[in-house]
Jmol script that loads the backbone (N, CA, C; Angstrom):
load data "model"
ATOM      1  N   MET A   1      17.907   2.748  -6.956  1.00  0.00           N
ATOM      2  CA  MET A   1      17.437   2.706  -5.585  1.00  0.00           C
ATOM      3  C   MET A   1      16.347   1.636  -5.485  1.00  0.00           C
ATOM      4  N   LYS A   2      16.512   0.702  -4.564  1.00  0.00           N
ATOM      5  CA  LYS A   2      15.537  -0.374  -4.393  1.00  0.00           C
ATOM      6  C   LYS A   2      14.522  -0.005  -3.314  1.00  0.00           C
ATOM      7  N   TRP A   3      13.256  -0.092  -3.678  1.00  0.00           N
ATOM      8  CA  TRP A   3      12.161   0.273  -2.790  1.00  0.00           C
ATOM      9  C   TRP A   3      11.295  -0.940  -2.454  1.00  0.00           C
ATOM     10  N   ALA A   4      10.678  -0.905  -1.275  1.00  0.00           N
ATOM     11  CA  ALA A   4       9.594  -1.802  -0.882  1.00  0.00           C
ATOM     12  C   ALA A   4       8.488  -0.877  -0.392  1.00  0.00           C
ATOM     13  N   TYR A   5       7.271  -1.057  -0.908  1.00  0.00           N
ATOM     14  CA  TYR A   5       6.207  -0.108  -0.577  1.00  0.00           C
ATOM     15  C   TYR A   5       4.834  -0.759  -0.657  1.00  0.00           C
ATOM     16  N   GLY A   6       3.879  -0.143   0.016  1.00  0.00           N
ATOM     17  CA  GLY A   6       2.541  -0.684   0.042  1.00  0.00           C
ATOM     18  C   GLY A   6       1.512   0.354   0.460  1.00  0.00           C
ATOM     19  N   ILE A   7       0.250  -0.104   0.467  1.00  0.00           N
ATOM     20  CA  ILE A   7      -0.880   0.746   0.856  1.00  0.00           C
ATOM     21  C   ILE A   7      -1.697   0.012   1.907  1.00  0.00           C
ATOM     22  N   CYS A   8      -1.984   0.666   3.019  1.00  0.00           N
ATOM     23  CA  CYS A   8      -2.895   0.133   4.036  1.00  0.00           C
ATOM     24  C   CYS A   8      -4.298   0.615   3.712  1.00  0.00           C
ATOM     25  N   THR A   9      -5.251  -0.306   3.762  1.00  0.00           N
ATOM     26  CA  THR A   9      -6.625   0.058   3.414  1.00  0.00           C
ATOM     27  C   THR A   9      -7.629  -0.792   4.185  1.00  0.00           C
ATOM     28  N   VAL A  10      -8.886  -0.413   4.049  1.00  0.00           N
ATOM     29  CA  VAL A  10     -10.008  -1.164   4.624  1.00  0.00           C
ATOM     30  C   VAL A  10     -11.048  -1.363   3.527  1.00  0.00           C
ATOM     31  N   PRO A  11     -11.838  -2.427   3.603  1.00  0.00           N
ATOM     32  CA  PRO A  11     -12.813  -2.724   2.557  1.00  0.00           C
ATOM     33  C   PRO A  11     -13.802  -1.586   2.246  1.00  0.00           C
ATOM     34  N   SER A  12     -14.140  -0.784   3.225  1.00  0.00           N
ATOM     35  CA  SER A  12     -15.123   0.284   2.983  1.00  0.00           C
ATOM     36  C   SER A  12     -14.608   1.369   2.037  1.00  0.00           C
ATOM     37  N   ARG A  13     -13.313   1.379   1.737  1.00  0.00           N
ATOM     38  CA  ARG A  13     -12.750   2.414   0.862  1.00  0.00           C
ATOM     39  C   ARG A  13     -12.410   1.914  -0.537  1.00  0.00           C
ATOM     40  N   ILE A  14     -12.817   0.699  -0.857  1.00  0.00           N
ATOM     41  CA  ILE A  14     -12.449   0.120  -2.155  1.00  0.00           C
ATOM     42  C   ILE A  14     -13.005   0.909  -3.345  1.00  0.00           C
ATOM     43  N   SER A  15     -14.115   1.565  -3.163  1.00  0.00           N
ATOM     44  CA  SER A  15     -14.673   2.328  -4.291  1.00  0.00           C
ATOM     45  C   SER A  15     -14.710   3.825  -4.025  1.00  0.00           C
ATOM     46  N   SER A  16     -14.130   4.265  -2.928  1.00  0.00           N
ATOM     47  CA  SER A  16     -14.110   5.710  -2.659  1.00  0.00           C
ATOM     48  C   SER A  16     -12.685   6.243  -2.766  1.00  0.00           C
ATOM     49  N   THR A  17     -11.938   6.264  -1.691  1.00  0.00           N
ATOM     50  CA  THR A  17     -10.598   6.875  -1.714  1.00  0.00           C
ATOM     51  C   THR A  17      -9.500   5.955  -2.253  1.00  0.00           C
ATOM     52  N   PHE A  18      -9.661   4.649  -2.121  1.00  0.00           N
ATOM     53  CA  PHE A  18      -8.586   3.740  -2.536  1.00  0.00           C
ATOM     54  C   PHE A  18      -8.199   3.884  -4.009  1.00  0.00           C
ATOM     55  N   PRO A  19      -9.134   3.859  -4.954  1.00  0.00           N
ATOM     56  CA  PRO A  19      -8.732   3.987  -6.364  1.00  0.00           C
ATOM     57  C   PRO A  19      -7.995   5.303  -6.666  1.00  0.00           C
ATOM     58  N   LEU A  20      -8.402   6.381  -6.021  1.00  0.00           N
ATOM     59  CA  LEU A  20      -7.726   7.668  -6.221  1.00  0.00           C
ATOM     60  C   LEU A  20      -6.310   7.636  -5.648  1.00  0.00           C
ATOM     61  N   THR A  21      -6.169   7.035  -4.489  1.00  0.00           N
ATOM     62  CA  THR A  21      -4.848   6.891  -3.875  1.00  0.00           C
ATOM     63  C   THR A  21      -3.948   6.030  -4.758  1.00  0.00           C
ATOM     64  N   LEU A  22      -4.474   4.914  -5.240  1.00  0.00           N
ATOM     65  CA  LEU A  22      -3.690   4.020  -6.094  1.00  0.00           C
ATOM     66  C   LEU A  22      -3.232   4.745  -7.360  1.00  0.00           C
ATOM     67  N   GLN A  23      -4.116   5.482  -7.976  1.00  0.00           N
ATOM     68  CA  GLN A  23      -3.776   6.248  -9.175  1.00  0.00           C
ATOM     69  C   GLN A  23      -2.670   7.266  -8.870  1.00  0.00           C
ATOM     70  N   SER A  24      -2.782   7.951  -7.759  1.00  0.00           N
ATOM     71  CA  SER A  24      -1.807   8.955  -7.353  1.00  0.00           C
ATOM     72  C   SER A  24      -0.439   8.326  -7.084  1.00  0.00           C
ATOM     73  N   ILE A  25      -0.446   7.206  -6.384  1.00  0.00           N
ATOM     74  CA  ILE A  25       0.808   6.531  -6.046  1.00  0.00           C
ATOM     75  C   ILE A  25       1.492   5.995  -7.305  1.00  0.00           C
ATOM     76  N   LYS A  26       0.707   5.458  -8.223  1.00  0.00           N
ATOM     77  CA  LYS A  26       1.288   4.969  -9.479  1.00  0.00           C
ATOM     78  C   LYS A  26       1.908   6.119 -10.273  1.00  0.00           C
ATOM     79  N   ALA A  27       1.232   7.255 -10.330  1.00  0.00           N
ATOM     80  CA  ALA A  27       1.776   8.428 -11.034  1.00  0.00           C
ATOM     81  C   ALA A  27       3.028   8.950 -10.342  1.00  0.00           C
ATOM     82  N   ALA A  28       3.159   8.668  -9.057  1.00  0.00           N
ATOM     83  CA  ALA A  28       4.330   9.100  -8.299  1.00  0.00           C
ATOM     84  C   ALA A  28       5.531   8.186  -8.543  1.00  0.00           C
ATOM     85  N   GLY A  29       5.295   7.031  -9.203  1.00  0.00           N
ATOM     86  CA  GLY A  29       6.388   6.110  -9.510  1.00  0.00           C
ATOM     87  C   GLY A  29       6.366   4.817  -8.722  1.00  0.00           C
ATOM     88  N   PHE A  30       5.333   4.624  -7.929  1.00  0.00           N
ATOM     89  CA  PHE A  30       5.186   3.401  -7.141  1.00  0.00           C
ATOM     90  C   PHE A  30       4.112   2.540  -7.802  1.00  0.00           C
ATOM     91  N   ASP A  31       4.494   1.852  -8.875  1.00  0.00           N
ATOM     92  CA  ASP A  31       3.520   1.202  -9.745  1.00  0.00           C
ATOM     93  C   ASP A  31       3.002  -0.156  -9.295  1.00  0.00           C
ATOM     94  N   GLN A  32       3.674  -0.832  -8.374  1.00  0.00           N
ATOM     95  CA  GLN A  32       3.252  -2.163  -7.936  1.00  0.00           C
ATOM     96  C   GLN A  32       3.215  -2.274  -6.408  1.00  0.00           C
ATOM     97  N   PRO A  33       2.394  -1.467  -5.744  1.00  0.00           N
ATOM     98  CA  PRO A  33       2.364  -1.547  -4.279  1.00  0.00           C
ATOM     99  C   PRO A  33       1.689  -2.828  -3.787  1.00  0.00           C
ATOM    100  N   ARG A  34       2.123  -3.316  -2.665  1.00  0.00           N
ATOM    101  CA  ARG A  34       1.425  -4.415  -1.999  1.00  0.00           C
ATOM    102  C   ARG A  34       0.262  -3.783  -1.244  1.00  0.00           C
ATOM    103  N   ILE A  35      -0.891  -4.406  -1.331  1.00  0.00           N
ATOM    104  CA  ILE A  35      -2.085  -3.894  -0.649  1.00  0.00           C
ATOM    105  C   ILE A  35      -2.258  -4.665   0.658  1.00  0.00           C
ATOM    106  N   PHE A  36      -2.375  -3.930   1.756  1.00  0.00           N
ATOM    107  CA  PHE A  36      -2.595  -4.528   3.068  1.00  0.00           C
ATOM    108  C   PHE A  36      -4.030  -4.218   3.486  1.00  0.00           C
ATOM    109  N   VAL A  37      -4.909  -5.212   3.349  1.00  0.00           N
ATOM    110  CA  VAL A  37      -6.337  -5.022   3.605  1.00  0.00           C
ATOM    111  C   VAL A  37      -6.680  -5.454   5.028  1.00  0.00           C
ATOM    112  N   ASP A  38      -7.252  -4.543   5.789  1.00  0.00           N
ATOM    113  CA  ASP A  38      -7.656  -4.831   7.162  1.00  0.00           C
ATOM    114  C   ASP A  38      -9.112  -5.292   7.160  1.00  0.00           C
ATOM    115  N   GLY A  39      -9.326  -6.527   6.773  1.00  0.00           N
ATOM    116  CA  GLY A  39     -10.670  -7.089   6.682  1.00  0.00           C
ATOM    117  C   GLY A  39     -10.810  -7.915   5.414  1.00  0.00           C
ATOM    118  N   PRO A  40     -12.033  -8.294   5.051  1.00  0.00           N
ATOM    119  CA  PRO A  40     -12.266  -9.134   3.873  1.00  0.00           C
ATOM    120  C   PRO A  40     -11.733  -8.477   2.589  1.00  0.00           C
ATOM    121  N   PRO A  41     -11.035  -9.246   1.750  1.00  0.00           N
ATOM    122  CA  PRO A  41     -10.394  -8.679   0.563  1.00  0.00           C
ATOM    123  C   PRO A  41     -11.290  -8.585  -0.672  1.00  0.00           C
ATOM    124  N   ASP A  42     -12.585  -8.761  -0.509  1.00  0.00           N
ATOM    125  CA  ASP A  42     -13.491  -8.783  -1.653  1.00  0.00           C
ATOM    126  C   ASP A  42     -13.284  -7.592  -2.582  1.00  0.00           C
ATOM    127  N   GLY A  43     -13.001  -7.887  -3.840  1.00  0.00           N
ATOM    128  CA  GLY A  43     -12.882  -6.858  -4.851  1.00  0.00           C
ATOM    129  C   GLY A  43     -11.478  -6.355  -5.113  1.00  0.00           C
ATOM    130  N   TYR A  44     -10.535  -6.616  -4.239  1.00  0.00           N
ATOM    131  CA  TYR A  44      -9.182  -6.079  -4.420  1.00  0.00           C
ATOM    132  C   TYR A  44      -8.389  -6.791  -5.508  1.00  0.00           C
ATOM    133  N   SER A  45      -8.794  -8.013  -5.872  1.00  0.00           N
ATOM    134  CA  SER A  45      -8.069  -8.740  -6.922  1.00  0.00           C
ATOM    135  C   SER A  45      -8.175  -8.033  -8.270  1.00  0.00           C
ATOM    136  N   GLN A  46      -9.183  -7.181  -8.443  1.00  0.00           N
ATOM    137  CA  GLN A  46      -9.351  -6.451  -9.698  1.00  0.00           C
ATOM    138  C   GLN A  46      -8.179  -5.528 -10.011  1.00  0.00           C
ATOM    139  N   PHE A  47      -7.398  -5.180  -9.010  1.00  0.00           N
ATOM    140  CA  PHE A  47      -6.285  -4.257  -9.214  1.00  0.00           C
ATOM    141  C   PHE A  47      -5.009  -4.972  -9.673  1.00  0.00           C
ATOM    142  N   GLY A  48      -4.984  -6.296  -9.599  1.00  0.00           N
ATOM    143  CA  GLY A  48      -3.845  -7.067 -10.069  1.00  0.00           C
ATOM    144  C   GLY A  48      -2.558  -6.826  -9.299  1.00  0.00           C
ATOM    145  N   LEU A  49      -2.674  -6.556  -8.027  1.00  0.00           N
ATOM    146  CA  LEU A  49      -1.512  -6.272  -7.178  1.00  0.00           C
ATOM    147  C   LEU A  49      -1.405  -7.314  -6.073  1.00  0.00           C
ATOM    148  N   PRO A  50      -0.214  -7.489  -5.499  1.00  0.00           N
ATOM    149  CA  PRO A  50      -0.089  -8.420  -4.379  1.00  0.00           C
ATOM    150  C   PRO A  50      -0.895  -7.922  -3.172  1.00  0.00           C
ATOM    151  N   ILE A  51      -1.534  -8.862  -2.484  1.00  0.00           N
ATOM    152  CA  ILE A  51      -2.430  -8.499  -1.377  1.00  0.00           C
ATOM    153  C   ILE A  51      -2.073  -9.302  -0.127  1.00  0.00           C
ATOM    154  N   THR A  52      -2.094  -8.614   1.003  1.00  0.00           N
ATOM    155  CA  THR A  52      -2.003  -9.263   2.305  1.00  0.00           C
ATOM    156  C   THR A  52      -3.305  -8.933   3.023  1.00  0.00           C
ATOM    157  N   VAL A  53      -3.957  -9.964   3.537  1.00  0.00           N
ATOM    158  CA  VAL A  53      -5.268  -9.790   4.165  1.00  0.00           C
ATOM    159  C   VAL A  53      -5.184 -10.048   5.663  1.00  0.00           C
ATOM    160  N   ARG A  54      -5.765  -9.150   6.412  1.00  0.00           N
ATOM    161  CA  ARG A  54      -5.917  -9.360   7.855  1.00  0.00           C
ATOM    162  C   ARG A  54      -7.336  -9.901   8.053  1.00  0.00           C
ATOM    163  N   GLY A  55      -7.461 -11.216   8.199  1.00  0.00           N
ATOM    164  CA  GLY A  55      -8.769 -11.839   8.326  1.00  0.00           C
ATOM    165  C   GLY A  55      -9.571 -11.293   9.489  1.00  0.00           C
ATOM    166  N   GLU A  56      -8.883 -11.047  10.573  1.00  0.00           N
ATOM    167  CA  GLU A  56      -9.512 -10.429  11.741  1.00  0.00           C
ATOM    168  C   GLU A  56      -8.980  -8.995  11.808  1.00  0.00           C
ATOM    169  N   PRO A  57      -9.830  -8.003  11.565  1.00  0.00           N
ATOM    170  CA  PRO A  57      -9.366  -6.602  11.513  1.00  0.00           C
ATOM    171  C   PRO A  57      -8.590  -6.169  12.755  1.00  0.00           C
ATOM    172  N   LEU A  58      -7.503  -5.428  12.504  1.00  0.00           N
ATOM    173  CA  LEU A  58      -6.633  -4.968  13.584  1.00  0.00           C
ATOM    174  C   LEU A  58      -6.690  -3.466  13.799  1.00  0.00           C
ATOM    175  N   LYS A  59      -7.523  -2.782  13.036  1.00  0.00           N
ATOM    176  CA  LYS A  59      -7.627  -1.312  13.061  1.00  0.00           C
ATOM    177  C   LYS A  59      -6.405  -0.712  12.366  1.00  0.00           C
ATOM    178  N   ALA A  60      -6.421   0.590  12.183  1.00  0.00           N
ATOM    179  CA  ALA A  60      -5.401   1.269  11.383  1.00  0.00           C
ATOM    180  C   ALA A  60      -3.981   1.036  11.905  1.00  0.00           C
ATOM    181  N   TYR A  61      -3.768   1.224  13.197  1.00  0.00           N
ATOM    182  CA  TYR A  61      -2.421   1.101  13.744  1.00  0.00           C
ATOM    183  C   TYR A  61      -1.876  -0.324  13.625  1.00  0.00           C
ATOM    184  N   GLY A  62      -2.695  -1.303  13.961  1.00  0.00           N
ATOM    185  CA  GLY A  62      -2.254  -2.694  13.879  1.00  0.00           C
ATOM    186  C   GLY A  62      -1.904  -3.096  12.458  1.00  0.00           C
ATOM    187  N   ASN A  63      -2.742  -2.709  11.501  1.00  0.00           N
ATOM    188  CA  ASN A  63      -2.470  -3.018  10.098  1.00  0.00           C
ATOM    189  C   ASN A  63      -1.190  -2.323   9.642  1.00  0.00           C
ATOM    190  N   TRP A  64      -0.994  -1.081  10.051  1.00  0.00           N
ATOM    191  CA  TRP A  64       0.175  -0.303   9.643  1.00  0.00           C
ATOM    192  C   TRP A  64       1.468  -0.931  10.189  1.00  0.00           C
ATOM    193  N   VAL A  65       1.479  -1.268  11.461  1.00  0.00           N
ATOM    194  CA  VAL A  65       2.679  -1.849  12.078  1.00  0.00           C
ATOM    195  C   VAL A  65       3.041  -3.176  11.419  1.00  0.00           C
ATOM    196  N   LEU A  66       2.050  -4.044  11.220  1.00  0.00           N
ATOM    197  CA  LEU A  66       2.323  -5.334  10.597  1.00  0.00           C
ATOM    198  C   LEU A  66       2.713  -5.171   9.129  1.00  0.00           C
ATOM    199  N   ALA A  67       2.117  -4.213   8.448  1.00  0.00           N
ATOM    200  CA  ALA A  67       2.467  -3.963   7.046  1.00  0.00           C
ATOM    201  C   ALA A  67       3.924  -3.524   6.928  1.00  0.00           C
ATOM    202  N   LEU A  68       4.327  -2.626   7.789  1.00  0.00           N
ATOM    203  CA  LEU A  68       5.710  -2.155   7.764  1.00  0.00           C
ATOM    204  C   LEU A  68       6.682  -3.301   8.055  1.00  0.00           C
ATOM    205  N   ALA A  69       6.359  -4.117   9.036  1.00  0.00           N
ATOM    206  CA  ALA A  69       7.202  -5.278   9.354  1.00  0.00           C
ATOM    207  C   ALA A  69       7.251  -6.240   8.167  1.00  0.00           C
ATOM    208  N   GLU A  70       6.121  -6.461   7.529  1.00  0.00           N
ATOM    209  CA  GLU A  70       6.073  -7.381   6.390  1.00  0.00           C
ATOM    210  C   GLU A  70       6.866  -6.855   5.199  1.00  0.00           C
ATOM    211  N   LEU A  71       6.784  -5.557   4.943  1.00  0.00           N
ATOM    212  CA  LEU A  71       7.578  -4.984   3.851  1.00  0.00           C
ATOM    213  C   LEU A  71       9.060  -5.267   4.090  1.00  0.00           C
ATOM    214  N   TYR A  72       9.504  -5.085   5.314  1.00  0.00           N
ATOM    215  CA  TYR A  72      10.899  -5.329   5.655  1.00  0.00           C
ATOM    216  C   TYR A  72      11.253  -6.814   5.539  1.00  0.00           C
ATOM    217  N   ILE A  73      10.417  -7.689   6.078  1.00  0.00           N
ATOM    218  CA  ILE A  73      10.686  -9.122   6.051  1.00  0.00           C
ATOM    219  C   ILE A  73      10.720  -9.653   4.621  1.00  0.00           C
ATOM    220  N   ARG A  74       9.821  -9.168   3.782  1.00  0.00           N
ATOM    221  CA  ARG A  74       9.775  -9.619   2.387  1.00  0.00           C
ATOM    222  C   ARG A  74      10.970  -9.135   1.573  1.00  0.00           C
ATOM    223  N   ASP A  75      11.532  -7.995   1.955  1.00  0.00           N
ATOM    224  CA  ASP A  75      12.650  -7.460   1.197  1.00  0.00           C
ATOM    225  C   ASP A  75      13.617  -6.700   2.110  1.00  0.00           C
ATOM    226  N   VAL A  76      14.465  -7.444   2.792  1.00  0.00           N
ATOM    227  CA  VAL A  76      15.416  -6.822   3.712  1.00  0.00           C
ATOM    228  C   VAL A  76      16.515  -6.061   2.982  1.00  0.00           C
ATOM    229  N   THR A  77      16.648  -6.280   1.690  1.00  0.00           N
ATOM    230  CA  THR A  77      17.692  -5.593   0.924  1.00  0.00           C
ATOM    231  C   THR A  77      17.222  -4.263   0.335  1.00  0.00           C
ATOM    232  N   ALA A  78      15.956  -3.919   0.535  1.00  0.00           N
ATOM    233  CA  ALA A  78      15.474  -2.629   0.031  1.00  0.00           C
ATOM    234  C   ALA A  78      16.220  -1.499   0.732  1.00  0.00           C
ATOM    235  N   GLN A  79      16.457  -0.441  -0.019  1.00  0.00           N
ATOM    236  CA  GLN A  79      17.153   0.717   0.546  1.00  0.00           C
ATOM    237  C   GLN A  79      16.173   1.762   1.072  1.00  0.00           C
ATOM    238  N   ARG A  80      14.950   1.690   0.598  1.00  0.00           N
ATOM    239  CA  ARG A  80      13.907   2.629   1.015  1.00  0.00           C
ATOM    240  C   ARG A  80      12.595   1.864   1.195  1.00  0.00           C
ATOM    241  N   TYR A  81      11.809   2.320   2.169  1.00  0.00           N
ATOM    242  CA  TYR A  81      10.498   1.734   2.431  1.00  0.00           C
ATOM    243  C   TYR A  81       9.480   2.863   2.458  1.00  0.00           C
ATOM    244  N   ALA A  82       8.299   2.589   1.908  1.00  0.00           N
ATOM    245  CA  ALA A  82       7.216   3.573   1.952  1.00  0.00           C
ATOM    246  C   ALA A  82       5.906   2.845   2.209  1.00  0.00           C
ATOM    247  N   LEU A  83       5.119   3.396   3.106  1.00  0.00           N
ATOM    248  CA  LEU A  83       3.819   2.824   3.414  1.00  0.00           C
ATOM    249  C   LEU A  83       2.799   3.953   3.377  1.00  0.00           C
ATOM    250  N   PHE A  84       1.833   3.810   2.489  1.00  0.00           N
ATOM    251  CA  PHE A  84       0.824   4.842   2.276  1.00  0.00           C
ATOM    252  C   PHE A  84      -0.506   4.423   2.882  1.00  0.00           C
ATOM    253  N   GLN A  85      -1.286   5.389   3.304  1.00  0.00           N
ATOM    254  CA  GLN A  85      -2.646   5.152   3.774  1.00  0.00           C
ATOM    255  C   GLN A  85      -3.572   5.319   2.573  1.00  0.00           C
ATOM    256  N   ASP A  86      -4.760   4.752   2.620  1.00  0.00           N
ATOM    257  CA  ASP A  86      -5.655   4.736   1.456  1.00  0.00           C
ATOM    258  C   ASP A  86      -6.403   6.044   1.192  1.00  0.00           C
ATOM    259  N   ASP A  87      -5.986   7.126   1.797  1.00  0.00           N
ATOM    260  CA  ASP A  87      -6.666   8.403   1.572  1.00  0.00           C
ATOM    261  C   ASP A  87      -5.653   9.522   1.322  1.00  0.00           C
ATOM    262  N   ILE A  88      -4.566   9.172   0.635  1.00  0.00           N
ATOM    263  CA  ILE A  88      -3.506  10.143   0.395  1.00  0.00           C
ATOM    264  C   ILE A  88      -3.385  10.437  -1.102  1.00  0.00           C
ATOM    265  N   SER A  89      -2.922  11.611  -1.377  1.00  0.00           N
ATOM    266  CA  SER A  89      -2.615  11.995  -2.750  1.00  0.00           C
ATOM    267  C   SER A  89      -1.194  12.537  -2.732  1.00  0.00           C
ATOM    268  N   VAL A  90      -0.356  12.050  -3.633  1.00  0.00           N
ATOM    269  CA  VAL A  90       1.044  12.486  -3.664  1.00  0.00           C
ATOM    270  C   VAL A  90       1.380  13.109  -5.018  1.00  0.00           C
ATOM    271  N   VAL A  91       2.521  13.758  -5.078  1.00  0.00           N
ATOM    272  CA  VAL A  91       2.926  14.466  -6.289  1.00  0.00           C
ATOM    273  C   VAL A  91       3.437  13.506  -7.363  1.00  0.00           C
ATOM    274  N   LYS A  92       3.180  13.841  -8.592  1.00  0.00           N
ATOM    275  CA  LYS A  92       3.653  13.053  -9.730  1.00  0.00           C
ATOM    276  C   LYS A  92       5.185  12.977  -9.676  1.00  0.00           C
ATOM    277  N   ASN A  93       5.699  11.790  -9.978  1.00  0.00           N
ATOM    278  CA  ASN A  93       7.145  11.524 -10.004  1.00  0.00           C
ATOM    279  C   ASN A  93       7.846  11.724  -8.649  1.00  0.00           C
ATOM    280  N   MET A  94       7.126  11.571  -7.572  1.00  0.00           N
ATOM    281  CA  MET A  94       7.707  11.727  -6.241  1.00  0.00           C
ATOM    282  C   MET A  94       8.855  10.748  -5.995  1.00  0.00           C
ATOM    283  N   ARG A  95       8.707   9.534  -6.488  1.00  0.00           N
ATOM    284  CA  ARG A  95       9.746   8.527  -6.271  1.00  0.00           C
ATOM    285  C   ARG A  95      11.070   8.984  -6.894  1.00  0.00           C
ATOM    286  N   GLY A  96      11.022   9.507  -8.084  1.00  0.00           N
ATOM    287  CA  GLY A  96      12.228  10.013  -8.734  1.00  0.00           C
ATOM    288  C   GLY A  96      12.872  11.125  -7.934  1.00  0.00           C
ATOM    289  N   TYR A  97      12.062  11.990  -7.384  1.00  0.00           N
ATOM    290  CA  TYR A  97      12.567  13.083  -6.554  1.00  0.00           C
ATOM    291  C   TYR A  97      13.249  12.528  -5.311  1.00  0.00           C
ATOM    292  N   LEU A  98      12.621  11.541  -4.658  1.00  0.00           N
ATOM    293  CA  LEU A  98      13.179  10.974  -3.445  1.00  0.00           C
ATOM    294  C   LEU A  98      14.448  10.152  -3.714  1.00  0.00           C
ATOM    295  N   ASP A  99      14.522   9.554  -4.899  1.00  0.00           N
ATOM    296  CA  ASP A  99      15.733   8.813  -5.266  1.00  0.00           C
ATOM    297  C   ASP A  99      16.910   9.764  -5.360  1.00  0.00           C
TER     298      ASP A  99
END
end "model"
wireframe off; spacefill off
backbone 0.3
color backbone group
């Protein structure tokens, strides 16, 4: 099953909920999410993941809509799409279950 997936976040969560969300998503089987940052990307390169930056913040909804569109545009052949918010915790091996 081919997936395209990412995480929407804001700079204020880089050291609070974001690392926990990233850890949870990786344990769920989504090991290389694209990060969609709504604002300055300072510090996100430390995670070694692809990043899309919204230079002018669009708020949660704007970032989410554009992130979803970008996931599709970058990989129209994906069979599944997932977009996570930076304050979520998911079950281990969730991707395998959904496959």
